[in-house]
C-alpha positions in Angstrom: 110.0 138.6 62.0 108.3 138.6 58.6 104.6 139.6 58.0 103.8 136.0 57.2 105.0 134.8 60.6 103.1 137.6 62.3 99.9 136.5 60.6 100.6 132.8 61.6 101.1 133.8 65.2 98.0 135.9 65.3 95.9 133.1 63.8 97.4 130.7 66.3 96.5 133.0 69.2 92.9 133.3 67.8 92.6 129.5 67.7 93.9 129.1 71.3 91.5 131.7 72.6 88.6 130.0 70.8 89.5 126.6 72.3 89.9 128.2 75.8 86.5 129.8 75.4 84.8 126.6 74.4 86.4 124.7 77.3 85.3 127.3 79.8 81.8 127.3 78.4 81.6 123.5 78.5 82.8 123.4 82.1 80.4 126.1 83.1 77.6 124.1 81.4 78.5 121.0 83.3 78.5 122.9 86.6 75.1 124.4 85.8 73.7 121.0 85.0 74.9 119.7 88.4 73.5 122.7 90.2 70.2 122.5 88.4 69.4 119.2 90.1 70.7 120.2 93.5 73.3 118.4 95.6 73.5 114.6 95.6 73.3 113.5 99.2 74.4 109.9 98.6 71.4 108.1 100.0 72.8 108.2 103.5 70.1 107.6 106.2 68.3 110.8 107.2 68.6 111.8 110.9 65.6 110.9 112.9 63.5 113.2 115.0 60.5 113.3 117.3 58.6 116.5 117.2 55.0 117.8 117.5 52.9 118.9 114.5 50.3 121.7 114.4 47.6 119.3 115.6 49.5 118.4 118.7 50.4 114.9 117.4 53.9 113.4 117.8 55.6 112.8 114.5 58.8 110.8 113.9 60.7 110.4 110.7 59.8 106.8 110.7 56.1 107.8 110.4 56.8 108.8 106.8 58.4 105.5 105.8 57.0 104.3 102.5 56.6 107.8 101.2 59.0 110.3 99.7 59.5 113.3 101.9 59.9 116.9 101.0 61.6 118.3 104.1 62.4 121.9 104.8 63.2 124.1 107.8 60.8 127.0 108.4 60.3 130.0 110.6 56.6 130.1 111.3 56.8 133.8 111.9 59.0 134.8 109.0 57.6 137.3 106.5 60.0 137.3 103.6 61.6 134.0 102.5 59.4 131.5 104.3 56.1 132.5 102.6 57.9 131.8 99.3 58.9 128.4 100.6 55.4 127.6 101.6 54.2 128.8 98.1 56.6 126.4 96.5 55.4 123.5 98.7 51.8 124.4 97.7 52.8 124.4 94.0 54.6 121.0 94.4 51.4 119.6 96.1 49.3 120.7 93.1 51.7 119.4 90.5 52.0 116.0 92.2 48.5 115.1 91.3 47.8 111.4 91.8 51.2 111.0 93.5 50.2 113.4 96.3 49.4 110.6 98.8 52.8 109.1 98.2 54.7 112.2 99.3 54.9 113.8 102.8 55.4 117.6 103.0 57.2 118.4 106.2 58.6 121.6 107.7 60.6 121.8 111.0 60.6 125.0 113.0 63.7 127.1 113.3 62.1 129.6 115.7 61.2 127.9 119.0 61.2 131.4 120.6 58.0 132.4 118.7 56.6 129.2 117.2 54.5 127.5 119.8 54.5 123.8 120.2 51.5 122.2 118.6 50.2 125.4 116.9 50.0 126.2 113.2 52.6 128.4 111.5 51.5 132.0 111.7 52.9 132.6 108.2 50.6 129.9 106.7 47.6 132.0 107.7 48.8 134.9 105.6 49.3 133.3 102.2 49.3 130.1 100.1 50.4 126.9 101.9 50.0 123.1 101.3 46.6 121.6 102.1 48.2 118.6 103.9 51.5 119.0 105.6 53.2 118.8 109.0 54.6 121.8 110.7 56.8 120.3 113.4 57.6 122.3 116.5 59.4 121.6 119.8 61.3 123.3 122.5 64.7 124.8 121.8 66.3 121.8 123.5 64.4 119.4 121.2 65.0 121.4 118.0 68.7 122.2 118.3 69.9 118.5 117.8 67.7 118.3 114.7 69.2 121.5 113.2 72.7 120.2 113.9 72.0 116.7 112.4 70.8 118.3 109.2 73.5 121.0 109.3 71.0 123.8 109.2 72.5 127.1 110.4 70.2 129.2 112.5 71.2 132.8 113.3 69.5 134.0 116.4 69.4 137.4 117.9 68.2 138.9 121.2 66.3 142.1 121.9 66.1 142.6 125.7 64.9 139.4 127.2 63.4 138.1 123.9 65.3 135.8 121.4 64.2 135.2 117.9 65.4 133.8 114.6 67.2 136.3 112.4 68.1 134.1 109.5 68.4 130.4 108.5 69.2 128.1 105.6 66.5 127.7 103.0 66.1 124.7 100.8 64.5 121.3 100.5 65.8 117.9 101.5 64.3 115.1 99.4 64.2 111.8 101.2 63.3 108.5 99.5 60.7 106.0 100.9 63.4 104.2 102.9 64.2 107.4 104.8 67.5 108.1 102.9 68.7 111.5 101.8 68.5 111.8 98.1 68.9 115.5 97.1 69.2 118.9 98.6 67.9 121.7 96.4 67.1 125.4 97.0 63.4 126.2 97.6 63.4 128.9 94.9 63.8 126.4 92.0 61.0 125.5 89.6 58.5 123.3 91.6 58.2 121.0 88.6 61.9 120.1 89.1 61.2 119.3 92.7 58.3 117.0 91.7 60.6 115.3 89.1 63.1 114.5 91.9 60.4 113.3 94.2 59.1 111.0 91.6 62.6 109.6 90.9 62.9 108.9 94.7 59.5 107.1 94.6 60.4 105.1 91.6 63.6 103.8 93.2 65.7 105.8 90.7 67.6 107.6 93.5 71.3 106.9 93.1 
């Protein structure tokens, strides 16, 4: 093989590598853009529930109809991830401004073994939390069907005769004013993005 053909083959290899690099980078960018806005939930009806808030009042999903809902699942006694989720909810509440009254902030307990029905979340007393929100509790028998309906995995553990929550999924379900599931997004994203998605749901732009 002559030196000329070697040079041609090398240049061809360089071009192929460059094309492959650009393709991979473009594909990764597309995935990142999809991930950036969370998972599209297809506007399927959100599972209903009937639980008790921190003031002892019964709350059903239908009570929030006409408002967008920022829904999460929270361990009221968690000391690591859950305080950050509450901080994010508080930040969302501030950023919403005039739209605050059009959005319901809701957290459902994943720790019926420590969270008492009708009582505030212990973690909310230790750091920032929304000014107006519902912390919904219930018995284990009431909560388990809700976890299952929203596909929330709760890892429980027992020490002696006591059971408590060891770990659970973290993230926000964004529901539109008709009670349909719009997006699921991790709670550690920029709160401004969460507000953007909530406003899309409010404006009927959820698709």
